[in-house]
All heavy atoms as a GROMACS GRO file, in nm:
protein
  492
    1MET      N    1  -0.839  -0.725   1.405
    1MET     CA    2  -0.734  -0.813   1.359
    1MET      C    3  -0.602  -0.769   1.423
    1MET      O    4  -0.572  -0.651   1.429
    1MET     CB    5  -0.723  -0.802   1.206
    1MET     CG    6  -0.600  -0.868   1.152
    1MET     SD    7  -0.578  -0.869   0.973
    1MET     CE    8  -0.598  -0.702   0.927
    2LYS      N    9  -0.526  -0.864   1.470
    2LYS     CA   10  -0.392  -0.838   1.522
    2LYS      C   11  -0.292  -0.885   1.418
    2LYS      O   12  -0.311  -0.986   1.353
    2LYS     CB   13  -0.372  -0.912   1.654
    2LYS     CG   14  -0.455  -0.857   1.766
    2LYS     CD   15  -0.423  -0.925   1.896
    2LYS     CE   16  -0.507  -0.865   2.007
    2LYS     NZ   17  -0.472  -0.918   2.136
    3ILE      N   18  -0.184  -0.809   1.407
    3ILE     CA   19  -0.082  -0.843   1.308
    3ILE      C   20   0.056  -0.808   1.364
    3ILE      O   21   0.068  -0.715   1.445
    3ILE     CB   22  -0.109  -0.770   1.175
    3ILE    CG1   23  -0.021  -0.825   1.065
    3ILE    CG2   24  -0.097  -0.621   1.188
    3ILE    CD1   25  -0.073  -0.799   0.928
    4SER      N   26   0.158  -0.881   1.324
    4SER     CA   27   0.292  -0.861   1.380
    4SER      C   28   0.366  -0.743   1.318
    4SER      O   29   0.461  -0.694   1.377
    4SER     CB   30   0.375  -0.988   1.364
    4SER     OG   31   0.396  -1.016   1.228
    5ALA      N   32   0.326  -0.699   1.201
    5ALA     CA   33   0.396  -0.588   1.136
    5ALA      C   34   0.381  -0.461   1.218
    5ALA      O   35   0.272  -0.420   1.252
    5ALA     CB   36   0.341  -0.566   0.995
    6ARG      N   37   0.493  -0.400   1.253
    6ARG     CA   38   0.490  -0.279   1.336
    6ARG      C   39   0.484  -0.152   1.253
    6ARG      O   40   0.447  -0.047   1.302
    6ARG     CB   41   0.614  -0.276   1.426
    6ARG     CG   42   0.616  -0.390   1.525
    6ARG     CD   43   0.504  -0.373   1.626
    6ARG     NE   44   0.503  -0.483   1.720
    6ARG     CZ   45   0.399  -0.563   1.739
    6ARG    NH1   46   0.289  -0.547   1.672
    6ARG    NH2   47   0.406  -0.660   1.827
    7ASN      N   48   0.522  -0.159   1.128
    7ASN     CA   49   0.521  -0.042   1.041
    7ASN      C   50   0.388  -0.037   0.968
    7ASN      O   51   0.367  -0.105   0.868
    7ASN     CB   52   0.637  -0.048   0.941
    7ASN     CG   53   0.770  -0.051   1.013
    7ASN    OD1   54   0.798   0.034   1.095
    7ASN    ND2   55   0.850  -0.151   0.985
    8GLN      N   56   0.296   0.042   1.021
    8GLN     CA   57   0.163   0.054   0.965
    8GLN      C   58   0.139   0.200   0.926
    8GLN      O   59   0.143   0.288   1.010
    8GLN     CB   60   0.058   0.007   1.066
    8GLN     CG   61   0.078  -0.137   1.108
    8GLN     CD   62  -0.026  -0.185   1.207
    8GLN    OE1   63  -0.133  -0.128   1.218
    8GLN    NE2   64   0.006  -0.291   1.279
    9LEU      N   65   0.118   0.222   0.797
    9LEU     CA   66   0.101   0.357   0.745
    9LEU      C   67  -0.042   0.372   0.693
    9LEU      O   68  -0.078   0.316   0.589
    9LEU     CB   69   0.203   0.383   0.633
    9LEU     CG   70   0.349   0.354   0.669
    9LEU    CD1   71   0.437   0.365   0.546
    9LEU    CD2   72   0.395   0.448   0.779
   10LYS      N   73  -0.123   0.448   0.766
   10LYS     CA   74  -0.262   0.466   0.728
   10LYS      C   75  -0.275   0.579   0.629
   10LYS      O   76  -0.204   0.680   0.637
   10LYS     CB   77  -0.347   0.494   0.852
   10LYS     CG   78  -0.350   0.378   0.947
   10LYS     CD   79  -0.437   0.405   1.068
   10LYS     CE   80  -0.430   0.282   1.160
   10LYS     NZ   81  -0.523   0.287   1.268
   11GLY      N   82  -0.366   0.562   0.534
   11GLY     CA   83  -0.385   0.666   0.434
   11GLY      C   84  -0.508   0.642   0.349
   11GLY      O   85  -0.598   0.568   0.386
   12THR      N   86  -0.508   0.705   0.233
   12THR     CA   87  -0.619   0.698   0.139
   12THR      C   88  -0.568   0.654   0.003
   12THR      O   89  -0.466   0.705  -0.046
   12THR     CB   90  -0.686   0.836   0.125
   12THR    OG1   91  -0.729   0.880   0.254
   12THR    CG2   92  -0.806   0.831   0.032
   13ILE      N   93  -0.637   0.562  -0.060
   13ILE     CA   94  -0.598   0.514  -0.193
   13ILE      C   95  -0.621   0.627  -0.293
   13ILE      O   96  -0.730   0.684  -0.301
   13ILE     CB   97  -0.679   0.389  -0.233
   13ILE    CG1   98  -0.649   0.274  -0.136
   13ILE    CG2   99  -0.649   0.349  -0.378
   13ILE    CD1  100  -0.737   0.151  -0.157
   14VAL      N  101  -0.516   0.660  -0.368
   14VAL     CA  102  -0.527   0.765  -0.468
   14VAL      C  103  -0.527   0.709  -0.610
   14VAL      O  104  -0.563   0.779  -0.705
   14VAL     CB  105  -0.415   0.872  -0.454
   14VAL    CG1  106  -0.432   0.950  -0.325
   14VAL    CG2  107  -0.277   0.810  -0.461
   15ASP      N  108  -0.490   0.582  -0.626
   15ASP     CA  109  -0.486   0.524  -0.760
   15ASP      C  110  -0.472   0.373  -0.751
   15ASP      O  111  -0.402   0.321  -0.664
   15ASP     CB  112  -0.365   0.581  -0.835
   15ASP     CG  113  -0.376   0.572  -0.986
   15ASP    OD1  114  -0.488   0.550  -1.037
   15ASP    OD2  115  -0.273   0.588  -1.053
   16VAL      N  116  -0.540   0.303  -0.840
   16VAL     CA  117  -0.525   0.158  -0.857
   16VAL      C  118  -0.506   0.134  -1.006
   16VAL      O  119  -0.597   0.162  -1.085
   16VAL     CB  120  -0.647   0.079  -0.805
   16VAL    CG1  121  -0.627  -0.070  -0.829
   16VAL    CG2  122  -0.673   0.107  -0.658
   17VAL      N  123  -0.388   0.086  -1.044
   17VAL     CA  124  -0.359   0.061  -1.185
   17VAL      C  125  -0.342  -0.089  -1.203
   17VAL      O  126  -0.247  -0.148  -1.153
   17VAL     CB  127  -0.231   0.136  -1.230
   17VAL    CG1  128  -0.200   0.104  -1.376
   17VAL    CG2  129  -0.246   0.285  -1.209
   18LYS      N  130  -0.437  -0.149  -1.277
   18LYS     CA  131  -0.433  -0.294  -1.299
   18LYS      C  132  -0.351  -0.328  -1.422
   18LYS      O  133  -0.365  -0.265  -1.526
   18LYS     CB  134  -0.575  -0.348  -1.315
   18LYS     CG  135  -0.651  -0.354  -1.186
   18LYS     CD  136  -0.781  -0.430  -1.203
   18LYS     CE  137  -0.852  -0.443  -1.070
   18LYS     NZ  138  -0.975  -0.521  -1.083
   19GLY      N  139  -0.266  -0.429  -1.406
   19GLY     CA  140  -0.190  -0.483  -1.517
   19GLY      C  141  -0.248  -0.620  -1.553
   19GLY      O  142  -0.360  -0.653  -1.513
   20ALA      N  143  -0.171  -0.700  -1.624
   20ALA     CA  144  -0.219  -0.831  -1.666
   20ALA      C  145  -0.247  -0.923  -1.547
   20ALA      O  146  -0.349  -0.992  -1.543
   20ALA     CB  147  -0.116  -0.896  -1.759
   21THR      N  148  -0.158  -0.922  -1.448
   21THR     CA  149  -0.175  -1.009  -1.330
   21THR      C  150  -0.158  -0.934  -1.199
   21THR      O  151  -0.201  -0.981  -1.094
   21THR     CB  152  -0.073  -1.125  -1.331
   21THR    OG1  153   0.058  -1.071  -1.334
   21THR    CG2  154  -0.094  -1.216  -1.451
   22THR      N  155  -0.092  -0.817  -1.205
   22THR     CA  156  -0.059  -0.742  -1.084
   22THR      C  157  -0.113  -0.600  -1.093
   22THR      O  158  -0.115  -0.541  -1.201
   22THR     CB  159   0.095  -0.736  -1.069
   22THR    OG1  160   0.146  -0.870  -1.068
   22THR    CG2  161   0.136  -0.669  -0.939
   23SER      N  162  -0.154  -0.547  -0.979
   23SER     CA  163  -0.199  -0.409  -0.971
   23SER      C  164  -0.102  -0.329  -0.886
   23SER      O  165  -0.040  -0.381  -0.794
   23SER     CB  166  -0.337  -0.400  -0.906
   23SER     OG  167  -0.436  -0.459  -0.986
   24HIS      N  168  -0.091  -0.200  -0.917
   24HIS     CA  169  -0.015  -0.107  -0.834
   24HIS      C  170  -0.116  -0.019  -0.762
   24HIS      O  171  -0.196   0.050  -0.825
   24HIS     CB  172   0.081  -0.023  -0.917
   24HIS     CG  173   0.194  -0.103  -0.971
   24HIS    ND1  174   0.215  -0.122  -1.105
   24HIS    CD2  175   0.292  -0.171  -0.908
   24HIS    CE1  176   0.322  -0.197  -1.122
   24HIS    NE2  177   0.370  -0.229  -1.003
   25VAL      N  178  -0.112  -0.025  -0.628
   25VAL     CA  179  -0.204   0.052  -0.544
   25VAL      C  180  -0.123   0.163  -0.478
   25VAL      O  181  -0.026   0.136  -0.407
   25VAL     CB  182  -0.269  -0.038  -0.437
   25VAL    CG1  183  -0.364   0.042  -0.350
   25VAL    CG2  184  -0.341  -0.155  -0.503
   26ARG      N  185  -0.161   0.289  -0.504
   26ARG     CA  186  -0.091   0.404  -0.447
   26ARG      C  187  -0.173   0.458  -0.331
   26ARG      O  188  -0.291   0.486  -0.346
   26ARG     CB  189  -0.068   0.511  -0.553
   26ARG     CG  190   0.028   0.464  -0.661
   26ARG     CD  191   0.039   0.556  -0.783
   26ARG     NE  192   0.010   0.695  -0.761
   26ARG     CZ  193   0.103   0.789  -0.740
   26ARG    NH1  194   0.231   0.758  -0.736
   26ARG    NH2  195   0.068   0.916  -0.724
   27ILE      N  196  -0.106   0.471  -0.214
   27ILE     CA  197  -0.173   0.517  -0.092
   27ILE      C  198  -0.106   0.646  -0.045
   27ILE      O  199   0.016   0.649  -0.022
   27ILE     CB  200  -0.164   0.411   0.019
   27ILE    CG1  201  -0.227   0.280  -0.028
   27ILE    CG2  202  -0.232   0.460   0.147
   27ILE    CD1  203  -0.204   0.163   0.066
   28ASP      N  204  -0.186   0.751  -0.032
   28ASP     CA  205  -0.138   0.880   0.020
   28ASP      C  206  -0.138   0.870   0.172
   28ASP      O  207  -0.243   0.855   0.234
   28ASP     CB  208  -0.231   0.991  -0.026
   28ASP     CG  209  -0.186   1.130   0.018
   28ASP    OD1  210  -0.102   1.140   0.110
   28ASP    OD2  211  -0.236   1.228  -0.039
   29ILE      N  212  -0.018   0.877   0.232
   29ILE     CA  213  -0.008   0.864   0.378
   29ILE      C  214   0.014   1.000   0.446
   29ILE      O  215   0.045   1.007   0.564
   29ILE     CB  216   0.103   0.764   0.418
   29ILE    CG1  217   0.239   0.808   0.364
   29ILE    CG2  218   0.067   0.623   0.370
   29ILE    CD1  219   0.355   0.731   0.423
   30GLY      N  220  -0.004   1.107   0.370
   30GLY     CA  221   0.006   1.241   0.426
   30GLY      C  222   0.145   1.300   0.411
   30GLY      O  223   0.242   1.230   0.384
   31GLY      N  224   0.152   1.430   0.429
   31GLY     CA  225   0.280   1.499   0.422
   31GLY      C  226   0.344   1.493   0.285
   31GLY      O  227   0.466   1.505   0.272
   32GLY      N  228   0.265   1.470   0.182
   32GLY     CA  229   0.319   1.460   0.046
   32GLY      C  230   0.379   1.325   0.012
   32GLY      O  231   0.437   1.309  -0.094
   33ALA      N  232   0.366   1.227   0.101
   33ALA     CA  233   0.424   1.094   0.079
   33ALA      C  234   0.320   0.996   0.024
   33ALA      O  235   0.208   0.989   0.072
   33ALA     CB  236   0.481   1.038   0.208
   34ILE      N  237   0.361   0.923  -0.079
   34ILE     CA  238   0.278   0.820  -0.141
   34ILE      C  239   0.353   0.688  -0.130
   34ILE      O  240   0.472   0.680  -0.162
   34ILE     CB  241   0.253   0.850  -0.290
   34ILE    CG1  242   0.187   0.985  -0.310
   34ILE    CG2  243   0.172   0.738  -0.355
   34ILE    CD1  244   0.042   0.994  -0.277
   35VAL      N  245   0.285   0.584  -0.085
   35VAL     CA  246   0.341   0.449  -0.079
   35VAL      C  247   0.273   0.367  -0.190
   35VAL      O  248   0.151   0.373  -0.204
   35VAL     CB  249   0.314   0.383   0.058
   35VAL    CG1  250   0.358   0.238   0.059
   35VAL    CG2  251   0.384   0.460   0.168
   36THR      N  252   0.352   0.294  -0.267
   36THR     CA  253   0.298   0.211  -0.374
   36THR      C  254   0.320   0.064  -0.341
   36THR      O  255   0.430   0.023  -0.306
   36THR     CB  256   0.366   0.243  -0.508
   36THR    OG1  257   0.348   0.382  -0.537
   36THR    CG2  258   0.306   0.161  -0.621
   37ALA      N  259   0.212  -0.013  -0.352
   37ALA     CA  260   0.219  -0.157  -0.327
   37ALA      C  261   0.184  -0.231  -0.456
   37ALA      O  262   0.090  -0.193  -0.527
   37ALA     CB  263   0.120  -0.197  -0.218
   38ALA      N  264   0.258  -0.335  -0.487
   38ALA     CA  265   0.228  -0.421  -0.601
   38ALA      C  266   0.163  -0.547  -0.545
   38ALA      O  267   0.226  -0.622  -0.469
   38ALA     CB  268   0.356  -0.456  -0.678
   39ILE      N  269   0.036  -0.568  -0.580
   39ILE     CA  270  -0.038  -0.684  -0.530
   39ILE      C  271  -0.113  -0.748  -0.646
   39ILE      O  272  -0.127  -0.688  -0.752
   39ILE     CB  273  -0.135  -0.647  -0.415
   39ILE    CG1  274  -0.244  -0.551  -0.463
   39ILE    CG2  275  -0.058  -0.585  -0.298
   39ILE    CD1  276  -0.349  -0.521  -0.358
   40THR      N  277  -0.162  -0.869  -0.625
   40THR     CA  278  -0.233  -0.938  -0.732
   40THR      C  279  -0.367  -0.871  -0.762
   40THR      O  280  -0.429  -0.808  -0.674
   40THR     CB  281  -0.260  -1.086  -0.696
   40THR    OG1  282  -0.348  -1.091  -0.584
   40THR    CG2  283  -0.130  -1.161  -0.666
   41ASN      N  284  -0.412  -0.885  -0.885
   41ASN     CA  285  -0.543  -0.834  -0.922
   41ASN      C  286  -0.652  -0.901  -0.840
   41ASN      O  287  -0.752  -0.838  -0.804
   41ASN     CB  288  -0.570  -0.857  -1.071
   41ASN     CG  289  -0.483  -0.770  -1.160
   41ASN    OD1  290  -0.432  -0.667  -1.117
   41ASN    ND2  291  -0.463  -0.813  -1.284
   42GLU      N  292  -0.632  -1.028  -0.809
   42GLU     CA  293  -0.728  -1.102  -0.728
   42GLU      C  294  -0.743  -1.038  -0.590
   42GLU      O  295  -0.854  -1.023  -0.538
   42GLU     CB  296  -0.683  -1.248  -0.714
   42GLU     CG  297  -0.780  -1.335  -0.638
   42GLU     CD  298  -0.732  -1.479  -0.632
   42GLU    OE1  299  -0.650  -1.510  -0.542
   42GLU    OE2  300  -0.776  -1.558  -0.717
   43ALA      N  301  -0.631  -0.995  -0.529
   43ALA     CA  302  -0.637  -0.930  -0.398
   43ALA      C  303  -0.710  -0.797  -0.406
   43ALA      O  304  -0.788  -0.762  -0.317
   43ALA     CB  305  -0.495  -0.910  -0.344
   44VAL      N  306  -0.688  -0.721  -0.514
   44VAL     CA  307  -0.758  -0.594  -0.532
   44VAL      C  308  -0.909  -0.617  -0.534
   44VAL      O  309  -0.986  -0.546  -0.470
   44VAL     CB  310  -0.712  -0.523  -0.662
   44VAL    CG1  311  -0.803  -0.405  -0.696
   44VAL    CG2  312  -0.569  -0.476  -0.648
   45GLU      N  313  -0.950  -0.720  -0.607
   45GLU     CA  314  -1.093  -0.750  -0.617
   45GLU      C  315  -1.150  -0.799  -0.484
   45GLU      O  316  -1.258  -0.755  -0.442
   45GLU     CB  317  -1.116  -0.853  -0.728
   45GLU     CG  318  -1.087  -0.797  -0.866
   45GLU     CD  319  -1.084  -0.903  -0.974
   45GLU    OE1  320  -1.133  -1.016  -0.951
   45GLU    OE2  321  -1.033  -0.872  -1.084
   46GLU      N  322  -1.079  -0.890  -0.416
   46GLU     CA  323  -1.127  -0.944  -0.288
   46GLU      C  324  -1.140  -0.835  -0.182
   46GLU      O  325  -1.234  -0.835  -0.103
   46GLU     CB  326  -1.033  -1.053  -0.237
   46GLU     CG  327  -1.044  -1.183  -0.313
   46GLU     CD  328  -0.947  -1.289  -0.263
   46GLU    OE1  329  -0.880  -1.268  -0.159
   46GLU    OE2  330  -0.935  -1.394  -0.328
   47LEU      N  331  -1.044  -0.741  -0.180
   47LEU     CA  332  -1.046  -0.633  -0.081
   47LEU      C  333  -1.130  -0.515  -0.125
   47LEU      O  334  -1.148  -0.419  -0.049
   47LEU     CB  335  -0.902  -0.586  -0.053
   47LEU     CG  336  -0.810  -0.690   0.012
   47LEU    CD1  337  -0.666  -0.641   0.011
   47LEU    CD2  338  -0.856  -0.722   0.152
   48LYS      N  339  -1.179  -0.520  -0.251
   48LYS     CA  340  -1.260  -0.412  -0.307
   48LYS      C  341  -1.188  -0.277  -0.297
   48LYS      O  342  -1.244  -0.176  -0.255
   48LYS     CB  343  -1.396  -0.406  -0.240
   48LYS     CG  344  -1.480  -0.531  -0.262
   48LYS     CD  345  -1.617  -0.519  -0.195
   48LYS     CE  346  -1.707  -0.634  -0.228
   48LYS     NZ  347  -1.677  -0.759  -0.166
   49LEU      N  348  -1.059  -0.278  -0.335
   49LEU     CA  349  -0.978  -0.157  -0.329
   49LEU      C  350  -1.019  -0.062  -0.441
   49LEU      O  351  -1.038  -0.104  -0.555
   49LEU     CB  352  -0.830  -0.191  -0.341
   49LEU     CG  353  -0.774  -0.284  -0.233
   49LEU    CD1  354  -0.626  -0.307  -0.256
   49LEU    CD2  355  -0.799  -0.227  -0.094
   50ALA      N  356  -1.032   0.066  -0.407
   50ALA     CA  357  -1.070   0.166  -0.505
   50ALA      C  358  -1.024   0.303  -0.459
   50ALA      O  359  -1.004   0.326  -0.339
   50ALA     CB  360  -1.221   0.166  -0.526
   51LYS      N  361  -1.007   0.392  -0.554
   51LYS     CA  362  -0.968   0.529  -0.526
   51LYS      C  363  -1.063   0.591  -0.424
   51LYS      O  364  -1.185   0.574  -0.432
   51LYS     CB  365  -0.969   0.610  -0.655
   51LYS     CG  366  -0.921   0.751  -0.640
   51LYS     CD  367  -0.919   0.821  -0.775
   51LYS     CE  368  -0.872   0.964  -0.758
   51LYS     NZ  369  -0.861   1.032  -0.888
   52GLY      N  370  -1.005   0.659  -0.323
   52GLY     CA  371  -1.084   0.727  -0.221
   52GLY      C  372  -1.110   0.646  -0.095
   52GLY      O  373  -1.150   0.701   0.007
   53LYS      N  374  -1.086   0.514  -0.100
   53LYS     CA  375  -1.107   0.431   0.019
   53LYS      C  376  -0.988   0.441   0.114
   53LYS      O  377  -0.875   0.460   0.071
   53LYS     CB  378  -1.127   0.284  -0.021
   53LYS     CG  379  -1.259   0.259  -0.093
   53LYS     CD  380  -1.281   0.112  -0.118
   53LYS     CE  381  -1.334   0.048   0.009
   53LYS     NZ  382  -1.375  -0.092  -0.012
   54SER      N  383  -1.014   0.428   0.243
   54SER     CA  384  -0.908   0.423   0.343
   54SER      C  385  -0.835   0.290   0.333
   54SER      O  386  -0.897   0.187   0.304
   54SER     CB  387  -0.966   0.438   0.484
   54SER     OG  388  -1.022   0.565   0.499
   55ALA      N  389  -0.704   0.293   0.357
   55ALA     CA  390  -0.625   0.171   0.352
   55ALA      C  391  -0.503   0.190   0.442
   55ALA      O  392  -0.463   0.302   0.473
   55ALA     CB  393  -0.580   0.141   0.209
   56THR      N  394  -0.445   0.078   0.483
   56THR     CA  395  -0.324   0.080   0.564
   56THR      C  396  -0.217  -0.002   0.492
   56THR      O  397  -0.242  -0.117   0.457
   56THR     CB  398  -0.349   0.023   0.704
   56THR    OG1  399  -0.452   0.099   0.767
   56THR    CG2  400  -0.224   0.028   0.790
   57ALA      N  401  -0.101   0.058   0.471
   57ALA     CA  402   0.014  -0.014   0.415
   57ALA      C  403   0.088  -0.077   0.532
   57ALA      O  404   0.130  -0.007   0.624
   57ALA     CB  405   0.105   0.081   0.338
   58LEU      N  406   0.101  -0.208   0.531
   58LEU     CA  407   0.174  -0.281   0.635
   58LEU      C  408   0.309  -0.321   0.577
   58LEU      O  409   0.316  -0.385   0.473
   58LEU     CB  410   0.096  -0.405   0.678
   58LEU     CG  411  -0.046  -0.380   0.726
   58LEU    CD1  412  -0.119  -0.512   0.747
   58LEU    CD2  413  -0.044  -0.300   0.854
   59ILE      N  414   0.416  -0.283   0.647
   59ILE     CA  415   0.550  -0.310   0.596
   59ILE      C  416   0.623  -0.401   0.693
   59ILE      O  417   0.641  -0.367   0.809
   59ILE     CB  418   0.627  -0.178   0.576
   59ILE    CG1  419   0.550  -0.090   0.477
   59ILE    CG2  420   0.769  -0.206   0.529
   59ILE    CD1  421   0.596   0.052   0.474
   60LYS      N  422   0.664  -0.516   0.644
   60LYS     CA  423   0.738  -0.612   0.724
   60LYS      C  424   0.866  -0.646   0.647
   60LYS      O  425   0.860  -0.697   0.537
   60LYS     CB  426   0.653  -0.738   0.744
   60LYS     CG  427   0.717  -0.845   0.826
   60LYS     CD  428   0.693  -0.823   0.973
   60LYS     CE  429   0.747  -0.939   1.052
   60LYS     NZ  430   0.729  -0.919   1.192
   61ALA      N  431   0.978  -0.608   0.702
   61ALA     CA  432   1.105  -0.631   0.632
   61ALA      C  433   1.213  -0.672   0.730
   61ALA      O  434   1.214  -0.628   0.845
   61ALA     CB  435   1.147  -0.504   0.559
   62SER      N  436   1.304  -0.754   0.685
   62SER     CA  437   1.414  -0.794   0.772
   62SER      C  438   1.524  -0.689   0.774
   62SER      O  439   1.601  -0.681   0.869
   62SER     CB  440   1.472  -0.928   0.724
   62SER     OG  441   1.513  -0.918   0.590
   63ASP      N  442   1.532  -0.608   0.669
   63ASP     CA  443   1.633  -0.502   0.662
   63ASP      C  444   1.568  -0.371   0.616
   63ASP      O  445   1.485  -0.372   0.526
   63ASP     CB  446   1.743  -0.536   0.561
   63ASP     CG  447   1.818  -0.661   0.600
   63ASP    OD1  448   1.884  -0.660   0.706
   63ASP    OD2  449   1.810  -0.758   0.525
   64VAL      N  450   1.607  -0.264   0.678
   64VAL     CA  451   1.564  -0.131   0.635
   64VAL      C  452   1.690  -0.049   0.613
   64VAL      O  453   1.774  -0.038   0.703
   64VAL     CB  454   1.473  -0.063   0.739
   64VAL    CG1  455   1.437   0.077   0.695
   64VAL    CG2  456   1.347  -0.147   0.762
   65LEU      N  457   1.705   0.006   0.495
   65LEU     CA  458   1.821   0.087   0.462
   65LEU      C  459   1.782   0.234   0.472
   65LEU      O  460   1.674   0.271   0.429
   65LEU     CB  461   1.870   0.055   0.322
   65LEU     CG  462   1.903  -0.092   0.296
   65LEU    CD1  463   1.945  -0.112   0.150
   65LEU    CD2  464   2.012  -0.140   0.389
   66VAL      N  465   1.871   0.316   0.525
   66VAL     CA  466   1.846   0.459   0.537
   66VAL      C  467   1.956   0.532   0.462
   66VAL      O  468   2.074   0.501   0.474
   66VAL     CB  469   1.846   0.502   0.686
   66VAL    CG1  470   1.827   0.651   0.696
   66VAL    CG2  471   1.738   0.428   0.762
   67ALA      N  472   1.915   0.631   0.382
   67ALA     CA  473   2.011   0.713   0.308
   67ALA      C  474   1.976   0.860   0.327
   67ALA      O  475   1.862   0.894   0.355
   67ALA     CB  476   2.007   0.677   0.160
   68ILE      N  477   2.076   0.946   0.316
   68ILE     CA  478   2.052   1.089   0.322
   68ILE      C  479   2.113   1.154   0.198
   68ILE      O  480   2.204   1.097   0.136
   68ILE     CB  481   2.109   1.153   0.451
   68ILE    CG1  482   2.260   1.127   0.462
   68ILE    CG2  483   2.038   1.098   0.574
   68ILE    CD1  484   2.326   1.202   0.575
   69ASP      N  485   2.065   1.270   0.165
   69ASP     CA  486   2.118   1.342   0.048
   69ASP      C  487   2.243   1.416   0.086
   69ASP      O  488   2.264   1.456   0.194
   69ASP     CB  489   2.015   1.441  -0.005
   69ASP     CG  490   1.896   1.369  -0.065
   69ASP    OD1  491   1.914   1.258  -0.121
   69ASP    OD2  492   1.785   1.424  -0.059
   0.00000   0.00000   0.00000
């Protein structure tokens, strides 16, 4: 599959928490960083997302803000 999103973060699903209509999928992308995606429960089921499976977080945004401490 080809996709236009250039920010692709590969990792492993560490948690899937289902709510009434939306699930939060947490992906460990290494280096102590976790990315959380909010997606529909239907998408979780269709993609068969589960803890321990490989996944890629695709990030497409018109603006990216950077901050430092």
